N, C-alpha and C positions, 0 to 999 in steps of 0.2 A: 654175560655182561655186555650191554650195548654201548655204554659210555664209560669214559674214565672219570671216576668220582672226583678226583682231586688233580687231574692233569693240568699243569700250568699252561695257559694259553700262549705263552711267549716261547716260540721255537728257538729264540736266541739264548735261552737260558737252559741248556740241556741238563746241567747238574741239578737245578731246581726241579725240572720236570721229572727226573729220575727219582729224586727224593719224595716228590708227591706221589708218584706211582707206587713206590715201596710202601708209603703210608696207606694208600688205598688198599693194597693187597693185605696188609696186616689188619686193617679195620674189618675187612670182609672175612678174613680168617677168624678173627675174634668173634664176629657175629655168628659164624658157623658153629663155633664151640658153645656159644650161649644157646643157640637152638638145640644143640645136642643135650646140654644140661637141662633145658626145659623138658625135652622128651623123657629124659631119665627121671626127672622129678614126677612126671605123670605116671610112669611105670611104677615108681616106688610107692606113691600114695594110692593111686587108683587100682593098679594091678597087684599091689602088696608085694612088690618085687624087691626084696632086701638087697639082692646083688646090685641092682641099679642104684639103690641108696648108697651103697658102699663106694661106688665109682665117683660119686659127685664131689667129694672133697678134693680128690686128685684133679678132676676136671676144673674145679674152681681155682686151683692154684695156677693152672695154665692160663685161664682167663685173666687172673690178676697180673700175671707176668706180661701178657699182651697190653693190658691197660697201662701199666707203668711205662713200658717201652714206648707205646704210642704217645703218651704225654711227653716223654723226654724228646721224642723225635719231632713232635709239633713245636716244642719250645726251641729246639735246635734250628729248625727251619726258620722260625720267626726271628731269631737273633742273629743267624749266620748267613742266611740266603737272600736277604732283602726281598721277601715275597711281594707280589703285587697286592693291590687292595682286594681283588677278587680271591686271591689265594688266602689272604688273611681272614676273610670272611669264612672260607671253607675250613681253615684250620681252627678257628674259634668254634665253629659248629661241631667239628669232629671231636674236639676236646670235651665238649659237653655230651655228645651222644655216646662216646665210649664210656663215660661215667654211667650213663643210663644202661648200657650193656653190662657193665660190671655189677651194677645193682641187681639186674635181673638174674645174673649168675649167683649172686649172694642169696637171693630169695629162693632160687632153685635148691641151693644147698640147705637152706632152712627147711624147705618142704621135705627133703630127704630125712632130716633129723626128726621131723614130726612123724614121718612114715614109720621110722624105727620105733618111736615111742608108742605109736598107736597100734602097732602090729599085734600085740597080745590080745587086743579087744576085738569083738566081732565087728564086721563091716557095718558102718552106720547107714541108715536108710537115705541119708542125703548124698551119699557118694555119687549116684548117677548125675545129680544136678551139679555137683562139684566137677565131675568129669566134663560137663558142658562148659563150665567156666574155663577149664583147661583148654578145651577145643577153641573157644573164642580168643583167649589170650594168646595161644600159640599161633593162631592165624594172624593176629595183629603183629606179632613179632616177625613172622615170615613176610608179611606185606611190607613192613617197615624196612626190612633188609633188601627186598627186591627194589623198593623205591630208592634206597640208597645206591644200590648197584647201577640202576638205570637213570639216576637223577630225575625221578618222576615226581614232580611237585604234586600232581593231582592225587596219586596214590598215597603220597606222604600225608596230605591233608585229610584223606578219606578215613584214615585210621581213627580219627577222633570220633567218627560216627559209630565205628565198630565197638568203641569203648562202652557205649551205652548198654550193649548186651551183657557185658561183664558186670557192670554196675548193677543192672537189674537182677542178675542171678545172685550177686553178692547179697543184695537186700533180702531176697527171698530166703536164701539159705541161712543168713544171719537171724532172721525172724524165727525161722524154724528151730534153730539151735537155742536162741535166747529164751523162747517160750515153751520149750519142751517140758512136759510134765511127767510125773511118775518115772523119773530117771532111775533105772535099776543100778545099784552099786555106785561106784565113784563117778565123778563128773569129768575126770581127766580127758576122756575122748572128745567130749563136747568142747572143752576148752581148746584142745589141740586142733580140732576142725575149724573153730573160730579163727585161730591163728593162721591156719592153712588158707582159708578164703581171703584173709587180709593180705597174705603174701601174693596170692593170685591177682587181687585187685591192684596192688602196687605194681606188679609186673606189667599189667596192662597199661597202667599210667606211664610207665617208662617207655613202653613200645610206642605210645602216643607221642611222647616227647621226641623220640627218634624221628618219627614222621614229620613233626613240626620243624625239626632241625634240618631235615632234607629240603623242605620247602624254603627254608631260609637260605640254604646254600644256593638254591636255584634263583630265587627272586631278590634276596637281600631284605625281605620283609618278614617281620616276626608276627606270630599270631595267625 
């Protein structure tokens, strides 16, 4: 970490500075848990690893606890510490981006549930392309978290371009699933995979949001 994400610029306010540093630490720890949940969801769906799927609900509870605590801490700082305008901007962005992180964790848990339901069926021929979607979306999340840790506006904004690769893969896989003919047996695995790629597409969107919020912390400008 090269910069303090939320370090108050006012050295005369040590209590506020400490509170902001604690918040920074917890946000990055939450981000690490979300990255772990993303990896486990990949193992569950692509590698058909049911042990990974079983771990995700427990991990999601940890993520949710961080989310609730960070929201409470942000509110406490706003109401009790008289933060500067710059601090308020950071706090506002953090409250939004931890919501994005929490939603990514929720989608990872959803992917684990899909992996369990689809396990009895033979692997579908679209799995390699879905694995590519995973790769791109995971890279987006990793980039967004590094941008947050480094307060790197350029990296934060660059994630939007990476989202195109996920959207394109989503469109290709969806078309394949929607127009598949001569489906043997039940259609449940096709429906489940359609839900899975939707989860991945939304995860990528939330990673994009995090990058945009990092840019807002740095510049004060949205979009």
